[in-house]
C-alpha positions, 0 to 999 in steps of 0.5 A: 440752160434747165435749173436742174442742169445749172445745179450739177455745175461744170467748171474748167479749172486751170490746165497744164502746158509743156513743151512738146516732146516726142515719146520714144518706143516701149522696149521690145522685150523677150517675154510672153507679155507684159505690162507698164502700169501708172499707180496713181492713175491705173494708166497702162503706159506700155504693153504686150499681149496684156489681156493674154492669159497666161499661167502666173506661177508664184505671183498667184500668192499675191491674191494670197496674201492680199486676202490675208492682209485684208483679214488682218485689216479688218480684225478676222485674223490677228497677227499672232493667231496661230496656224497649224501646218497639217500634212496636206499643206505640209511641204516635204522639201521637194526641189519642184516647189518653193517651201516656208519650212514649217514641220508638220504639225508645227505651227506659226504665227499669221504674220510669219506665215504672210512673210513665209508667202511673200518672202519665201514664196512657200507652198506650205505658208500658202495652202496652211493659211488656206485651210486655216482660213476656209477650212480647205483650199478648194473653199479658199480658192472660191474667195480668191476669185470672187475677190479678183471679180470684186476689184476688176481681174476680169481675166483671172481665174485661180484653181489654187493658192500657190500657183503651181501648175494646174489646168484653168488657172491663169491670169493676164498682166493686166490683171496682175498689175491691177491686184499689185495696185491694190495690194500697195493701196489696200494693204499699207500696213502690211506693204513693206513686208514685199521690200523684206530682202530675207526671212528666217524661220524654223532656222532656214534663212532664205532671200527674196527672189526679186532681184531688184530689191538688192539692186534698185532702192527704188524697188519696193515689191512685190512677187516673182514667179517660176514654172517650167510652163510660165517662164520667169515673172516678175511683178514689181513696183517703183517709186521715184519722187511722187511717181510710182510704177507698177510692172508685170512681165510674164514668160521671160527666159531666165530670171537674169532677163526677167528683171533686166527687163522689169529694169528696162521698162521702169527706165522707159517709163520714168525717162518718158512720164511724169507726174503732175499735181493737179489739185492738193486735198482739202481745198476748196474748188467750188461750192454747191448750192444745198437745199433745207440747211442751215448753210445754203451752200457747201464747200466742195473739194478733194479727200486726197491730193490729186496727182496725174501721170503723163508724158513729159513734155505734153504739148496740150493742156489737161482739163479738169472738170468738175460735175456736182450732184444737183438737188444736194439735201441737208444734212451733209456729213464732212467728206461725204461723196457729192460729185466728181472730179474729171481730167482729160487729156487731148479730148480723152479722159484719163482718170476721175476722182471723187468729191466731197463735202468738205464742210458738214452742213446741218438740216434747217428747222422746220420753217427753213425746210417750207421755204426751200421747198417752195423754192424748188417748186417755183425753180422746177417750173421754169 
């Protein structure tokens, strides 16, 4: 082993073993496509046609709301900022689309519009926010597609901010699950809105169309969708104990079917899988050599608890492996990423997490740094 490879320490940590059981087969569902994803790791636990490009209907609005939420968190928008309802976005009460019913030339706050998009699935609110943010819907859609690409939605193309039928407007069950994962994680401040059962605006009270919010206390989001082309669609998330699952249904034959199919998927997932805490946060897992510092070592650990979802009763062990960057040089900031932790199950990588410096290491004085330069020179000769 060379000195450099020795510095990139690879350490095996305690594994977990369980009595072997056999997974039951995933349910066979009457829809166009579905995915069941583990939130913690992004693992696909069950799927059908997960990458088939299909019309997402109003599940499109998850990207619209996500962009609004991120702009609120960054300070580009404020919750009480007034948004005008222009004629181009105004809903005339057509039976072919869902509306928030903001009056023509009336206003609503950004937070009200966000609720109108998420809870009431308002096309008018979606278009008004698109115009407010970008000047017109087309420019906003460009941002939607850029954001989709950034978070890895590689089989998605948005043409509008609402999900109304349009040629070239499509997504996949896998991509929608990925978007849901980002909403839950990145927009945690606003995620509770997705579980609200009703919203009243302009004297009109409308209920959330996600039927599972009324029947399953573990369900806390996300979004329904329906057009004649798309069929009945639903993206759902549920949390039971430490385990959160995300379910996406495309093209169910009815409103009741999209709910019952989601229940069946969630039930199968929670019956066959469990979430295991592999490593708590901020615990020293290793020490790594540091050059040019007031201290010669840095403590290495995880900034967040490391949980892994795995089949219940899995016979083989989870194995975890640490890799630390070679030739770490001071100064190092507390929380600075300096390596990664990889978890494998049956030889397959199931997730990776960044490792950080648990403590800061300040730069040493001139003479101490010179001594380390000499040490590094001679160590690289062998």
